C-alpha positions as CSV (number, residue, x, y, z in Angstrom):
1,M,-64.9,-83.7,47.4
2,K,-64.5,-82.7,51.3
3,K,-64.4,-86.0,53.3
4,E,-68.2,-85.5,54.8
5,Y,-71.6,-86.2,53.5
6,S,-72.7,-84.6,50.5
7,K,-75.9,-82.7,50.3
8,K,-76.3,-83.4,46.6
9,V,-76.2,-87.3,47.3
10,L,-78.6,-86.9,50.0
11,E,-81.1,-84.6,47.9
12,E,-81.1,-87.5,45.1
13,I,-81.9,-90.1,47.5
14,I,-84.6,-87.9,49.3
15,K,-86.1,-87.3,45.8
16,K,-86.0,-91.2,44.7
17,F,-87.1,-92.4,48.1
18,P,-89.2,-89.8,49.8
19,E,-90.1,-92.1,52.4
20,V,-86.4,-92.4,53.8
21,T,-85.8,-90.6,57.2
22,V,-82.4,-89.1,57.3
23,K,-80.4,-88.6,60.3
24,I,-76.9,-87.2,60.1
25,H,-75.0,-88.5,63.0
26,G,-71.8,-86.4,62.0
27,P,-69.7,-85.2,58.8
28,R,-69.1,-88.7,58.0
29,R,-71.8,-90.9,59.0
30,T,-75.6,-90.6,58.0
31,Y,-78.3,-93.0,59.1
32,L,-81.0,-93.6,56.5
33,S,-84.2,-95.5,58.1
34,V,-86.4,-97.2,55.8
35,V,-89.1,-99.8,56.1
36,R,-88.2,-103.5,55.4
37,E,-90.1,-103.5,52.0
38,K,-87.9,-101.1,50.6
39,V,-84.6,-101.9,51.9
40,Y,-83.6,-104.1,48.9
41,E,-84.6,-101.3,46.2
42,F,-83.0,-99.0,48.3
43,A,-79.5,-101.0,48.9
44,K,-79.4,-101.9,45.2
45,F,-79.9,-98.1,44.3
46,L,-76.9,-97.0,46.6
47,Y,-74.7,-100.1,45.2
48,E,-75.4,-100.1,41.7
49,K,-76.6,-96.4,40.9
50,K,-74.3,-94.5,43.2
51,G,-71.5,-96.8,43.4
52,F,-71.3,-97.2,47.2
53,R,-69.5,-100.1,48.7
54,F,-70.9,-102.9,51.1
55,S,-69.0,-102.9,54.2
56,I,-70.9,-104.9,56.6
57,A,-74.4,-105.4,58.5
58,T,-75.2,-105.3,61.9
59,G,-78.4,-106.9,63.7
60,I,-79.6,-105.9,67.0
61,D,-82.5,-107.5,68.9
62,T,-84.1,-104.2,70.3
63,R,-87.4,-104.1,72.5
64,E,-89.1,-102.9,69.5
65,G,-87.8,-105.6,67.1
66,M,-84.7,-106.6,65.1
67,E,-82.9,-103.7,63.6
68,I,-80.5,-104.5,60.8
69,I,-78.3,-101.6,59.7
70,Y,-76.5,-102.1,56.5
71,H,-73.3,-100.3,56.3
72,F,-72.4,-98.7,53.0
73,T,-69.4,-96.4,52.2
74,H,-69.0,-93.6,49.9
75,D,-65.4,-94.1,49.3
76,E,-65.1,-90.9,47.1
77,A,-66.3,-88.9,50.2
78,G,-64.9,-90.9,53.0
79,T,-68.3,-91.6,54.3
80,Y,-70.8,-94.1,55.8
81,Y,-74.4,-94.3,54.7
82,N,-76.3,-96.7,57.0
83,I,-79.5,-98.0,56.0
84,K,-81.3,-99.1,59.3
85,T,-84.6,-101.0,59.2
86,L,-86.9,-102.6,61.9
87,I,-88.3,-106.2,61.6
88,P,-91.1,-107.1,63.7
89,K,-90.3,-110.2,66.0
90,D,-93.6,-111.8,65.0
91,D,-92.6,-111.7,61.2
92,L,-88.9,-112.1,61.2
93,K,-88.8,-112.0,57.7
94,I,-86.6,-109.6,55.0
95,K,-85.6,-109.7,51.2
96,S,-82.1,-110.9,50.9
97,L,-79.6,-108.6,49.4
98,V,-77.2,-111.5,47.9
99,P,-78.9,-111.8,44.7
100,F,-77.2,-108.4,43.6
101,L,-74.8,-108.2,46.4
102,P,-72.8,-111.4,47.0
103,A,-70.8,-109.9,49.8
104,A,-73.9,-109.9,51.9
105,D,-74.1,-113.7,51.8
106,W,-72.2,-114.6,55.3
107,I,-73.4,-111.7,57.3
108,E,-76.9,-112.8,56.5
109,R,-76.3,-116.2,57.1
110,E,-74.8,-115.1,60.6
111,M,-77.9,-113.0,61.3
112,H,-80.1,-115.8,60.5
113,E,-78.3,-118.3,62.6
114,L,-78.0,-115.9,65.6
115,L,-80.9,-113.7,65.7
116,G,-83.4,-115.9,63.7
117,I,-84.0,-113.6,60.7
118,D,-85.3,-115.3,57.5
119,F,-83.4,-113.7,54.9
120,I,-86.0,-114.5,51.6
121,G,-84.3,-115.3,48.4
122,H,-80.5,-116.3,50.1
123,P,-79.5,-119.3,48.3
124,N,-77.7,-120.9,51.2
125,L,-78.8,-120.1,54.9
126,I,-76.8,-123.0,56.6
127,P,-75.2,-121.9,60.0
128,L,-71.8,-120.8,60.0
129,L,-70.8,-120.5,63.7
130,T,-72.9,-123.0,65.7
131,A,-72.3,-126.9,65.7
132,E,-74.5,-128.8,63.4
133,T,-76.4,-130.2,66.7
134,W,-77.2,-126.7,67.9
135,P,-81.0,-126.4,67.6
136,A,-82.3,-124.6,64.9
137,D,-84.7,-122.3,66.8
138,L,-82.2,-121.3,69.4
139,H,-80.5,-117.9,68.6
140,P,-77.7,-116.8,70.9
141,L,-77.9,-113.0,70.1
142,C,-81.7,-112.7,71.2
143,R,-82.7,-110.9,74.2
144,D,-84.4,-114.1,75.4
145,Y,-81.4,-116.2,74.5
146,Q,-80.3,-116.5,78.3
147,D,-83.9,-118.0,79.3
148,E,-83.9,-120.5,76.3
149,H,-80.2,-121.3,77.2
150,K,-80.8,-121.7,80.7
151,E,-83.4,-124.7,79.9
152,L,-80.9,-126.2,77.7
153,K,-78.4,-126.1,80.4
154,I,-81.1,-128.1,82.8
155,K,-81.7,-130.6,80.3
156,K,-78.0,-131.2,79.7
157,K,-77.3,-131.3,83.4
158,L,-80.3,-134.0,83.7
159,Q,-78.9,-136.2,81.1
160,E,-75.5,-135.9,82.6
161,E,-77.0,-136.9,86.2
162,H,-78.9,-139.7,84.5
163,C,-75.7,-140.9,82.9
164,E,-73.7,-141.2,85.9
165,E,-76.2,-143.3,87.5
């Protein structure tokens, strides 16, 4: 098989998931946009039925919402199939992939901690990167983090000034 996306694989995906939007970014990278309610089923299909390997996921705070991109590789063809979904900021919830894909454990924990996304069904959403004393509602990769962080710094400075007196 050539080292590029497979038309046969895409046809099978579209047949099973007609709501998926396909964007071929290049011969070795394809983006598959899907609503968050279908991500679990779609990722499970790629992993269990197509034998794709989960590489990593990316979380991005955009103006439109929190975007998650799950990166899967089709090793036989040397291609990436990336599942993109958008989560509204007023409802930061998505079903965890961990029940069938243990490799998603740490990256979902990181996105929970750094972006505030709640992965429903994840067995252990404890922080990986921040201190135990870090405020649970403060997410460093969010667009509004600088504003929130600014208030935290002011509080810390006021506490330090109070202690010096």
